[in-house]
N, CA, C and O of each residue as an XYZ file, in Angstrom:
696
protein
N       0.822     -1.186      0.000
C       0.000      0.000      0.000
C       0.860      1.241      0.000
O       1.888      1.328      0.673
N       0.417      2.156     -0.749
C       1.137      3.418     -0.798
C       0.651      4.315      0.329
O      -0.403      4.078      0.921
N       1.413      5.320      0.608
C       1.085      6.232      1.700
C      -0.223      6.965      1.437
O      -0.996      7.202      2.365
N      -0.479      7.325      0.187
C      -1.710      8.038     -0.147
C      -2.908      7.152      0.113
O      -3.926      7.607      0.635
N      -2.791      5.929     -0.238
C      -3.878      4.995     -0.049
C      -4.162      4.770      1.449
O      -5.322      4.654      1.845
N      -3.138      4.710      2.259
C      -3.302      4.536      3.709
C      -3.998      5.758      4.310
O      -4.876      5.626      5.163
N      -3.606      6.913      3.868
C      -4.231      8.142      4.387
C      -5.691      8.198      3.982
O      -6.536      8.554      4.803
N      -6.019      7.852      2.721
C      -7.412      7.847      2.275
C      -8.235      6.851      3.085
O      -9.369      7.138      3.467
N      -7.669      5.704      3.337
C      -8.373      4.685      4.096
C      -8.611      5.158      5.542
O      -9.677      4.928      6.114
N      -7.612      5.814      6.111
C      -7.744      6.332      7.476
C      -8.818      7.418      7.551
O      -9.656      7.410      8.453
N      -8.787      8.348      6.604
C      -9.763      9.440      6.579
C     -11.168      8.908      6.301
O     -12.137      9.425      6.858
N     -11.295      7.918      5.480
C     -12.601      7.373      5.130
C     -13.169      6.419      6.170
O     -14.353      6.090      6.104
N     -12.378      5.970      7.113
C     -12.820      5.018      8.133
C     -13.755      5.701      9.127
O     -13.489      6.823      9.558
N     -14.831      5.041      9.489
C     -15.772      5.564     10.478
C     -15.778      4.731     11.749
O     -16.480      5.083     12.698
N     -15.041      3.665     11.803
C     -14.988      2.838     12.999
C     -14.197      3.566     14.079
O     -13.114      4.091     13.821
N     -14.739      3.594     15.271
C     -14.040      4.191     16.402
C     -14.102      5.700     16.469
O     -13.483      6.294     17.352
N     -14.829      6.346     15.568
C     -14.909      7.808     15.580
C     -15.567      8.296     16.868
O     -15.105      9.267     17.467
N     -16.630      7.640     17.296
C     -17.325      8.050     18.524
C     -16.396      7.925     19.725
O     -16.405      8.774     20.616
N     -15.594      6.861     19.745
C     -14.647      6.684     20.843
C     -13.595      7.777     20.876
O     -13.236      8.269     21.946
N     -13.107      8.153     19.721
C     -12.108      9.219     19.646
C     -12.727     10.548     20.068
O     -12.111     11.306     20.816
N     -13.940     10.838     19.595
C     -14.620     12.079     19.970
C     -14.873     12.110     21.472
O     -14.681     13.138     22.121
N     -15.301     10.992     22.012
C     -15.549     10.901     23.452
C     -14.256     11.160     24.231
O     -14.261     11.899     25.216
N     -13.175     10.566     23.799
C     -11.887     10.746     24.468
C     -11.416     12.202     24.397
O     -10.705     12.671     25.286
N     -11.809     12.907     23.351
C     -11.418     14.312     23.229
C     -12.292     15.214     24.101
O     -11.816     16.233     24.602
N     -13.557     14.854     24.289
C     -14.507     15.694     25.009
C     -14.464     15.455     26.522
O     -14.691     16.394     27.286
N     -14.183     14.243     26.975
C     -14.225     13.914     28.399
C     -13.346     14.822     29.253
O     -13.820     15.288     30.289
N     -12.111     15.098     28.891
C     -11.314     15.995     29.744
C     -11.940     17.387     29.903
O     -11.888     17.972     30.985
N     -12.524     17.907     28.838
C     -13.181     19.211     28.930
C     -14.402     19.153     29.838
O     -14.639     20.068     30.628
N     -15.176     18.081     29.725
C     -16.345     17.918     30.586
C     -15.939     17.776     32.051
O     -16.599     18.329     32.931
N     -14.878     17.053     32.316
C     -14.399     16.905     33.690
C     -13.913     18.231     34.258
O     -14.178     18.543     35.419
N     -13.210     19.009     33.454
C     -12.781     20.336     33.903
C     -13.984     21.223     34.218
O     -13.993     21.927     35.228
N     -14.988     21.188     33.362
C     -16.202     21.979     33.599
C     -16.902     21.513     34.870
O     -17.356     22.336     35.665
N     -16.993     20.209     35.068
C     -17.634     19.664     36.264
C     -16.911     20.130     37.528
O     -17.556     20.565     38.482
N     -15.598     20.046     37.544
C     -14.832     20.467     38.707
C     -14.947     21.978     38.931
O     -15.012     22.437     40.072
N     -14.970     22.737     37.856
C     -15.154     24.181     37.974
C     -16.520     24.531     38.533
O     -16.640     25.414     39.382
N     -17.549     23.842     38.061
C     -18.900     24.078     38.583
C     -18.999     23.665     40.041
O     -19.743     24.274     40.810
N     -18.254     22.636     40.428
C     -18.262     22.214     41.830
C     -17.704     23.338     42.704
O     -18.316     23.693     43.710
N     -16.562     23.896     42.337
C     -15.978     24.994     43.107
C     -16.894     26.218     43.124
O     -17.092     26.834     44.172
N     -17.443     26.566     41.978
C     -18.333     27.731     41.904
C     -19.587     27.510     42.737
O     -20.035     28.423     43.430
N     -20.152     26.331     42.680
C     -21.347     26.023     43.465
C     -21.076     26.056     44.952
O     -21.890     26.555     45.729
N     -19.934     25.526     45.349
C     -19.556     25.554     46.767
C     -19.345     26.993     47.230
O     -19.774     27.362     48.323
N     -18.696     27.795     46.415
C     -18.481     29.210     46.773
C     -19.814     29.941     46.924
O     -19.976     30.739     47.848
N     -20.757     29.685     46.043
C     -22.068     30.337     46.152
C     -22.809     29.873     47.398
O     -23.457     30.681     48.063
N     -22.726     28.591     47.726
C     -23.384     28.069     48.927
C     -22.777     28.687     50.179
O     -23.502     29.048     51.106
N     -21.457     28.810     50.213
C     -20.802     29.406     51.382
C     -21.143     30.894     51.480
O     -21.332     31.407     52.583
N     -21.224     31.588     50.360
C     -21.596     33.012     50.396
C     -23.020     33.177     50.937
O     -23.288     34.088     51.720
N     -23.919     32.303     50.522
C     -25.292     32.355     51.032
C     -25.308     32.117     52.534
O     -26.018     32.809     53.263
N     -24.540     31.153     52.999
C     -24.469     30.880     54.432
C     -23.803     32.036     55.180
O     -24.170     32.323     56.320
N     -22.833     32.699     54.554
C     -22.191     33.853     55.178
C     -23.207     34.975     55.382
O     -23.233     35.607     56.438
N     -24.027     35.217     54.392
C     -25.065     36.251     54.516
C     -26.075     35.891     55.605
O     -26.481     36.745     56.393
N     -26.470     34.637     55.641
C     -27.424     34.190     56.652
C     -26.803     34.264     58.047
O     -27.478     34.645     59.004
N     -25.524     33.903     58.171
C     -24.835     33.978     59.464
C     -24.734     35.422     59.946
O     -24.849     35.681     61.144
N     -24.520     36.359     59.034
C     -24.453     37.777     59.395
C     -25.791     38.248     59.950
O     -25.838     38.932     60.972
N     -26.863     37.886     59.285
C     -28.204     38.266     59.757
C     -28.518     37.601     61.092
O     -29.100     38.230     61.975
N     -28.140     36.346     61.245
C     -28.380     35.634     62.500
C     -27.623     36.298     63.641
O     -28.173     36.499     64.723
N     -26.365     36.635     63.399
C     -25.540     37.300     64.407
C     -26.179     38.615     64.848
O     -26.254     38.896     66.044
N     -26.635     39.412     63.903
C     -27.250     40.699     64.228
C     -28.584     40.521     64.943
O     -28.863     41.207     65.926
N     -29.397     39.607     64.454
C     -30.737     39.435     65.017
C     -30.719     38.824     66.416
O     -31.567     39.159     67.243
N     -29.779     37.945     66.691
C     -29.679     37.410     68.049
C     -29.142     38.476     68.996
O     -29.651     38.641     70.104
N     -28.122     39.193     68.562
C     -27.521     40.220     69.418
C     -28.515     41.312     69.761
O     -28.550     41.767     70.904
N     -29.321     41.745     68.808
C     -30.204     42.884     69.073
C     -31.372     42.550     69.997
O     -32.151     43.440     70.337
N     -31.510     41.308     70.406
C     -32.588     40.927     71.327
C     -32.179     41.023     72.795
O     -33.022     40.870     73.679
N     -30.915     41.269     73.063
C     -30.426     41.377     74.437
C     -30.531     42.812     74.929
O     -30.564     43.753     74.136
N     -30.585     42.969     76.248
C     -30.436     44.295     76.850
C     -29.063     44.395     77.506
O     -28.488     45.480     77.601
N     -28.540     43.247     77.960
C     -27.200     43.152     78.535
C     -26.554     41.876     78.012
O     -27.178     40.814     78.000
N     -25.304     41.986     77.581
C     -24.598     40.812     77.059
C     -23.374     40.544     77.933
O     -22.514     41.408     78.101
N     -23.312     39.341     78.483
C     -22.155     38.872     79.245
C     -21.257     38.077     78.295
O     -21.656     37.768     77.172
N     -20.050     37.750     78.748
C     -19.126     36.979     77.910
C     -19.713     35.624     77.516
O     -19.546     35.180     76.380
N     -20.398     34.969     78.452
C     -20.995     33.664     78.128
C     -22.079     33.813     77.054
O     -22.227     32.950     76.189
N     -22.832     34.910     77.118
C     -23.837     35.176     76.084
C     -23.163     35.378     74.729
O     -23.631     34.874     73.708
N     -22.061     36.120     74.736
C     -21.366     36.405     73.485
C     -20.807     35.128     72.871
O     -20.816     34.971     71.650
N     -20.319     34.216     73.709
C     -19.819     32.937     73.198
C     -20.943     32.153     72.525
O     -20.732     31.533     71.483
N     -22.128     32.178     73.116
C     -23.268     31.472     72.515
C     -23.713     32.144     71.217
O     -24.066     31.469     70.250
N     -23.693     33.461     71.203
C     -24.067     34.192     69.982
C     -23.100     33.860     68.854
O     -23.516     33.602     67.724
N     -21.812     33.867     69.164
C     -20.804     33.529     68.153
C     -20.935     32.065     67.730
O     -20.708     31.729     66.568
N     -21.299     31.204     68.666
C     -21.499     29.786     68.357
C     -22.644     29.568     67.390
O     -22.617     28.633     66.591
N     -23.651     30.427     67.458
C     -24.780     30.315     66.519
C     -24.304     30.539     65.089
O     -24.824     29.931     64.153
N     -23.325     31.402     64.923
C     -22.774     31.649     63.597
C     -22.113     30.398     63.044
O     -22.273     30.074     61.868
N     -21.369     29.693     63.892
C     -20.729     28.444     63.463
C     -21.779     27.405     63.084
O     -21.585     26.637     62.141
N     -22.888     27.380     63.817
C     -23.961     26.428     63.503
C     -24.597     26.740     62.154
O     -24.950     25.829     61.406
N     -24.743     28.018     61.845
C     -25.321     28.409     60.558
C     -24.393     28.023     59.411
O     -24.860     27.636     58.340
N     -23.090     28.125     59.628
C     -22.122     27.822     58.569
C     -22.013     26.322     58.272
O     -21.491     25.939     57.225
N     -22.499     25.478     59.176
C     -22.423     24.024     58.962
C     -23.154     23.665     57.667
O     -24.172     24.284     57.358
N     -22.684     22.717     56.926
C     -21.647     21.722     57.180
C     -20.243     22.192     56.811
O     -19.301     21.401     56.865
N     -20.083     23.448     56.442
C     -18.763     23.955     56.086
C     -17.993     24.306     57.356
O     -18.592     24.686     58.363
N     -16.696     24.180     57.312
C     -15.849     24.456     58.479
C     -16.003     25.905     58.910
O     -16.112     26.803     58.075
N     -16.010     26.126     60.219
C     -16.136     27.496     60.722
C     -14.774     28.141     60.956
O     -14.710     29.333     61.257
N     -13.686     27.388     60.825
C     -12.358     27.967     61.069
C     -11.962     29.057     60.068
O     -11.274     29.996     60.468
N     -12.361     28.988     58.775
C     -12.003     30.100     57.888
C     -12.899     31.331     58.081
O     -12.721     32.337     57.395
N     -13.857     31.256     59.008
C     -14.787     32.369     59.214
C     -14.236     33.354     60.239
O     -13.627     32.960     61.234
N     -14.459     34.640     59.980
C     -14.170     35.691     60.950
C     -15.489     36.354     61.294
O     -16.265     36.721     60.412
N     -15.730     36.501     62.573
C     -17.021     37.005     63.045
C     -16.776     38.201     63.951
O     -15.888     38.180     64.804
N     -17.571     39.238     63.757
C     -17.443     40.439     64.572
C     -18.828     41.039     64.810
O     -19.649     41.120     63.897
N     -19.068     41.450     66.035
C     -20.298     42.176     66.354
C     -19.910     43.371     67.224
O     -19.096     43.255     68.140
N     -20.504     44.505     66.918
C     -20.163     45.749     67.606
C     -21.420     46.567     67.824
O     -22.404     46.435     67.096
N     -21.366     47.420     68.849
C     -22.432     48.401     69.015
C     -21.837     49.754     68.677
O     -20.775     50.122     69.179
N     -22.521     50.481     67.835
C     -22.073     51.805     67.392
C     -22.972     52.848     68.047
O     -24.194     52.807     67.909
N     -22.357     53.772     68.752
C     -23.090     54.867     69.394
C     -23.002     56.096     68.497
O     -21.931     56.429     67.990
N     -24.124     56.761     68.307
C     -24.182     57.961     67.480
C     -24.582     59.125     68.387
O     -25.658     59.109     68.983
N     -23.711     60.136     68.489
C     -23.982     61.250     69.399
C     -24.958     62.256     68.780
O     -25.464     62.054     67.677
N     -25.206     63.336     69.513
C     -26.171     64.358     69.075
C     -25.761     65.020     67.767
O     -26.618     65.539     67.051
N     -24.469     65.014     67.438
C     -23.982     65.622     66.204
C     -23.925     64.629     65.042
O     -23.527     64.997     63.936
N     -24.313     63.394     65.278
C     -24.278     62.374     64.230
C     -22.925     61.699     64.083
O     -22.692     60.991     63.104
N     -22.011     61.913     65.063
C     -20.690     61.283     65.020
C     -20.796     59.878     65.622
O     -21.311     59.697     66.725
N     -20.302     58.899     64.878
C     -20.391     57.511     65.311
C     -19.084     57.039     65.933
O     -18.000     57.298     65.410
N     -19.205     56.342     67.061
C     -18.051     55.732     67.719
C     -18.422     54.317     68.147
O     -19.599     53.987     68.292
N     -17.411     53.495     68.345
C     -17.619     52.118     68.783
C     -17.888     52.125     70.285
O     -17.057     52.572     71.076
N     -19.052     51.627     70.661
C     -19.415     51.540     72.076
C     -18.757     50.312     72.703
O     -18.089     50.423     73.731
N     -18.942     49.155     72.095
C     -18.255     47.909     72.465
C     -18.165     47.041     71.216
O     -18.922     47.219     70.262
N     -17.233     46.103     71.239
C     -17.026     45.275     70.055
C     -16.243     44.017     70.409
O     -15.527     43.972     71.409
N     -16.392     43.007     69.575
C     -15.581     41.800     69.730
C     -14.246     41.942     69.011
O     -13.311     41.197     69.306
N     -14.136     42.880     68.072
C     -12.877     43.048     67.331
C     -12.417     44.500     67.201
O     -11.218     44.747     67.072
N     -13.324     45.450     67.232
C     -12.958     46.866     67.076
C     -12.605     47.484     68.427
O     -12.974     46.952     69.474
N     -11.903     48.590     68.400
C     -11.486     49.274     69.617
C     -12.614     50.170     70.133
O     -13.055     51.077     69.427
N     -13.084     49.920     71.365
C     -14.122     50.800     71.939
C     -13.637     52.250     72.006
O     -12.491     52.515     72.370
N     -14.507     53.167     71.656
C     -14.175     54.591     71.644
C     -13.629     55.076     70.315
O     -13.522     56.281     70.086
N     -13.278     54.136     69.428
C     -12.739     54.527     68.127
C     -13.843     55.098     67.247
O     -15.003     54.694     67.339
N     -13.466     56.033     66.401
C     -14.399     56.609     65.440
C     -14.828     55.531     64.447
O     -14.050     54.637     64.112
N     -16.056     55.625     63.988
C     -16.591     54.617     63.079
C     -17.232     55.311     61.886
O     -18.029     56.235     62.052
N     -16.887     54.872     60.699
C     -17.457     55.446     59.481
C     -18.809     54.787     59.219
O     -18.896     53.581     58.987
N     -19.828     55.583     59.259
C     -21.195     55.094     59.144
C     -21.869     55.730     57.921
O     -21.661     56.917     57.670
N     -22.667     54.981     57.157
C     -23.402     55.612     56.053
C     -24.270     56.757     56.587
O     -24.892     56.632     57.641
N     -24.305     57.856     55.863
C     -25.007     59.065     56.319
C     -26.475     58.803     56.641
O     -27.017     59.396     57.573
N     -27.116     57.930     55.890
C     -28.539     57.658     56.115
C     -28.791     56.973     57.457
O     -29.907     57.015     57.974
N     -27.771     56.349     58.017
C     -27.935     55.640     59.290
C     -27.508     56.459     60.501
O     -27.712     56.033     61.638
N     -26.922     57.619     60.276
C     -26.404     58.449     61.368
C     -27.518     59.259     62.022
O     -27.548     60.486     61.921
N     -28.418     58.572     62.684
C     -29.518     59.227     63.396
C     -28.977     59.686     64.752
O     -28.498     58.860     65.530
N     -29.045     60.990     65.051
C     -28.489     61.488     66.314
C     -29.098     60.790     67.533
O     -30.279     60.442     67.555
N     -28.244     60.600     68.545
C     -28.637     59.994     69.821
C     -29.245     58.601     69.658
O     -30.296     58.300     70.223
N     -28.579     57.769     68.888
C     -29.076     56.397     68.701
C     -27.918     55.408     68.736
O     -26.753     55.799     68.805
N     -28.251     54.135     68.688
C     -27.260     53.061     68.696
C     -27.615     52.066     67.609
O     -28.788     51.864     67.293
N     -26.597     51.450     67.045
C     -26.781     50.405     66.051
C     -25.903     49.208     66.394
O     -24.820     49.352     66.961
N     -26.385     48.040     66.044
C     -25.580     46.833     66.133
C     -25.031     46.589     64.733
O     -25.773     46.566     63.751
N     -23.711     46.408     64.663
C     -23.035     46.182     63.386
C     -22.437     44.783     63.413
O     -21.552     44.500     64.221
N     -22.909     43.919     62.546
C     -22.374     42.553     62.503
C     -21.662     42.329     61.179
O     -22.076     42.822     60.129
N     -20.581     41.569     61.265
C     -19.788     41.233     60.085
C     -19.409     39.760     60.156
O     -19.039     39.252     61.215
N     -19.506     39.084     59.021
C     -19.005     37.717     58.910
C     -18.227     37.644     57.606
O     -18.715     38.043     56.549
N     -17.019     37.131     57.700
C     -16.186     36.911     56.524
C     -15.792     35.442     56.465
O     -15.697     34.779     57.498
N     -15.567     34.946     55.285
C     -15.192     33.541     55.112
C     -14.167     33.462     53.991
O     -14.398     33.970     52.894
N     -13.042     32.829     54.267
C     -12.024     32.647     53.243
C     -12.249     31.292     52.592
O     -11.970     30.249     53.184
N     -12.755     31.320     51.368
C     -13.053     30.098     50.623
C     -11.827     29.696     49.811
O     -11.326     30.462     48.988
N     -11.363     28.491     50.060
C     -10.246     27.942     49.297
C     -10.798     26.891     48.349
O     -11.343     25.888     48.810
N     -10.679     27.084     47.041
C     -11.240     26.129     46.087
C     -10.579     24.755     46.209
O      -9.388     24.642     46.501
N     -11.373     23.731     45.981
C     -10.881     22.361     46.084
C     -10.019     22.020     44.876
O      -8.932     21.461     45.023
N     -10.503     22.354     43.680
C      -9.799     21.946     42.468
C      -8.829     23.007     41.965
O      -7.728     22.673     41.527
N      -9.207     24.249     42.020
C      -8.343     25.322     41.565
C      -8.231     25.452     40.057
O      -7.302     26.094     39.567
N      -9.157     24.858     39.303
C      -9.086     24.966     37.848
C      -9.533     26.334     37.353
O      -8.889     26.919     36.481
N     -10.628     26.848     37.899
C     -11.137     28.137     37.448
C     -10.933     29.225     38.495
O     -10.610     30.365     38.160
N     -11.123     28.870     39.766
C     -10.863     29.798     40.861
C      -9.531     29.357     41.449
O      -9.452     28.328     42.119
N      -8.496     30.129     41.200
C      -7.146     29.681     41.554
C      -6.685     30.125     42.934
O      -5.865     29.449     43.556
N      -7.194     31.240     43.419
C      -6.747     31.757     44.716
C      -7.913     31.770     45.693
O      -9.070     31.785     45.272
N      -7.628     31.764     46.979
C      -8.723     31.848     47.955
C      -9.537     33.127     47.770
O      -8.992     34.187     47.465
N     -10.842     33.007     47.960
C     -11.750     34.145     47.853
C     -12.230     34.531     49.246
O     -12.536     33.664     50.064
N     -12.295     35.829     49.515
C     -12.859     36.287     50.770
C     -14.308     36.676     50.507
O     -14.593     37.635     49.789
N     -15.212     35.914     51.101
C     -16.641     36.159     50.975
C     -17.087     36.827     52.277
O     -16.836     36.288     53.355
N     -17.736     37.976     52.201
C     -18.102     38.670     53.435
C     -19.422     39.410     53.287
O     -19.900     39.686     52.187
N     -19.983     39.715     54.440
C     -21.221     40.476     54.481
C     -21.247     41.240     55.798
O     -20.617     40.827     56.772
N     -21.968     42.344     55.830
C     -22.139     43.120     57.056
C     -23.569     43.641     57.099
O     -24.239     43.765     56.073
N     -24.020     43.944     58.318
C     -25.413     44.353     58.495
C     -25.529     45.274     59.705
O     -24.887     45.048     60.730
N     -26.340     46.297     59.580
C     -26.668     47.193     60.691
C     -28.100     46.914     61.118
O     -28.994     46.805     60.278
N     -28.318     46.799     62.422
C     -29.667     46.677     62.968
C     -29.743     47.522     64.233
O     -28.723     47.815     64.856
N     -30.944     47.906     64.602
C     -31.150     48.659     65.834
C     -31.438     47.686     66.972
O     -32.056     46.645     66.749
N     -31.000     48.009     68.189
C     -31.362     47.153     69.324
C     -32.877     47.073     69.443
O     -33.578     48.066     69.250
N     -33.367     45.899     69.757
C     -34.802     45.668     69.739
C     -35.488     45.962     71.063
O     -36.561     46.566     71.074
N     -34.891     45.549     72.190
C     -35.573     45.635     73.482
C     -35.218     46.868     74.297
O     -35.884     47.169     75.287
N     -34.176     47.583     73.891
C     -33.770     48.782     74.612
C     -33.064     49.717     73.629
O     -32.769     49.342     72.495
N     -32.803     50.936     74.086
C     -32.139     51.902     73.199
C     -30.720     51.456     72.870
O     -30.239     51.651     71.754
N     -30.052     50.852     73.862
C     -28.695     50.354     73.649
C     -28.527     49.042     74.412
O     -29.355     48.688     75.251
N     -27.458     48.337     74.113
C     -27.176     47.060     74.761
C     -25.911     47.205     75.577
O     -24.877     47.631     75.062
N     -25.991     46.849     76.860
C     -24.815     46.899     77.730
C     -23.975     45.663     77.520
O     -24.507     44.565     77.359
N     -22.670     45.833     77.521
C     -21.742     44.699     77.362
C     -20.930     44.610     78.649
O     -20.238     45.555     79.027
N     -21.024     43.461     79.318
C     -20.319     43.272     80.590
C     -19.238     42.218     80.385
O     -19.521     41.069     80.045
N     -17.995     42.637     80.600
C     -16.856     41.720     80.542
C     -16.209     41.697     81.923
O     -16.131     42.731     82.587
N     -15.744     40.523     82.362
C     -15.114     40.483     83.699
C     -13.790     41.197     83.716
O     -13.133     41.256     84.755
């Protein structure tokens, strides 16, 4: 057989074409599947982060006085909301912001911010002589496969709410 004849026979052959096409497409499909897995997990964790932020704010604003043991339980509720995902990549913060008669906001108490420090507040929320609860939850998502999302993503949310049972919430630490 001449080389031309072999090439014609190869090009004209239809046996095994589906197998070859399948072998060419499978790696792309697997990459897409793994990418969708990472993207889906990131979206699920972001949804849980938003829900944990709301839970943190809504539980905190129901107190009139918060002790350290209360704060541990409030923070624990955030970990429960994040389940089944690990709570170790999560950062949780809750603060009370005091707004004076001039509309200047300062940190009244906080789990992470410095009490007495100035606080930048959206102008629409700066109601004179009031208090707000500010909750924040952040989560560092590390992709499992790393095909499409290559670096860790920081997913975060924050929320302002007013204290529900009193004008402000007292924080008692030993």
